[in-house]
N, C-alpha and C positions, 0 to 999 in steps of 0.2 A: 686336205683336199685341195687336187692338182687338176687343172684344166688342161685337156690333152689337144686342143684346138678341133676336135672331131664332135660328128653330131649323130643320133641315132637314126641307122638306115628305115628302121621302123618308122620310128615317131617324131624324130627331129630334134629331139629332147637333147642340149649340150651334156657332151659326157665329160665325167670327171672320174678321178681315182676312185671315187666310193661309190659312182651308181652304173657300173661296168666292168665285165669279168675282165680283167689284163689278158688272160691265158688264152683270149679269145684273139688278140694281136696277129698273131704269125698265119691263124686264117683270114684273116683281113673282115673280120666281121666287127663290125663296129654297132652292136646293138646295146642299147640301156639292158639293167639287169632285169625289170618286168617285160619288155619284150623278147628279151632272149628263153625267158622262163614261158613264154607263151609258143613261142616258133618249137621249144623243146617236148612241149605238153603236145602239141598237135601232131609231132612227128610221132610220136607214141601212140597216140589213138589211132594213125595211119596204120603203125607196123601190126597194132595189139588189137584192133578192135575197141570200138567205143564204147566204155562201162558210163553207167549213169553217174557214176561217183567223178570220173575224170570229167567228163560233160559240164556236170556243175561247176568242178574248179576253172573249167576254163571259161564257161560264161563269168562267173564271179571275178577270174581278172581282165576279161576283156569290157568287164562292163560295168565296175565299180564305180568310175568317176560318172557315166552314164545315169547309173541309179539314184547318184545325188544331186543330178539336175533334175530330176521330177519332185514338182511342187505339190501335186495333189495326194491325199492318200488319207489315213487314219489317225484317230489319236481313239488308245485304246487303253483298257485296264483290265490288267492280268491278274490272278492272284493263286497264292498255292497253300495248301493246307497246311506246310512244314512251318510257313512265317504266320502263321494268325493275328489278324489284325493288320497287317501290312500287304498294300499293293503297288503295283507297279502301273506308272502311266508313262506310257510312251507314244512312239510314232512310228507309222510302218505304211509302204503302198498297201500291203495286204496283210492285216490283222490276224487272218488266220493263220497265214506263211509264217508268221513270225511267234506264234506259240506255236507251232510244230517245231521252230527252230531252238525254243526254250525245252522242249520237251525230251530231245537228243539229250541235255546236260541233266536232267532228272530222272533217276533208276525207275520213279514210281509212274511217269508220265503223266503228273497231276497240276500240270498247270491248266487253270481255265480262263477262257476270256468272257470276263463278266460283262465287257461293255465295247463296242466301236463306234465312232462317228465320224462319218466323211467332210473334208475340210480341203479346199485348194490350195491352202498353204499351212502341211500338216506340222512344219517346224516352228510357226510363228504361234499354231493353236497351241501346240503341246510347251512352247515356252510360257504363253500365258495362263495354261491351266498349273504350272507347277509356279508361277508368282503367286496367283490368286491363292492356293494351297499355301504356301511358304507363310503368304502376309496374313493367313488365318491363324497362323503360329502354330502349324501341323508339322511332327515332329519327320523328317526328312533322310534320305540315305541317298544321291542321288536320285536317282528317276523312281525310289522306293518310297511311298508314305506309309504312314502309318493313320489313317482315315478309314471309316465306313465306304462301302461300296458305293450307299446312296447317295451319300455327300459328294463323294468324286462324281458321281455319275452326272449328279445336278449341276457341279463347276462346271463339267465340259459341257452341257447342255445349255448352258448362260451364257455362250460363246457365239 
């Protein structure tokens, strides 16, 4: 990684050989890769018209860091009959939207949002629920726990 003594024209990040396209040097475009990709997508939207898919991609690229700054949201329980006895305990700003994003990876669209509870700090609440379940000796794999919905719901409500 070599620093090139330039900063991104859009966001100001210091450019290195790893975070920008050197092929843009002749055009004197000094943008980091994320800013360049956003600019290219915006240009494509103007030329071809905005499709929902393009808009969603642009929104995600522009606001990913903003999303992580939002503290409040839900801790939720998701189940899928394909993994009987297992459930996912996660966090999201919008629990239904998160379930819908899981549905796209499931051909049967069979994820069920069993429960959700709002917290002012969703990240801390989720971590606390995970710790409580692990301390109870529940089998887990990442955010997936082998526990009943009733017990998981009781654990979340206890916070």
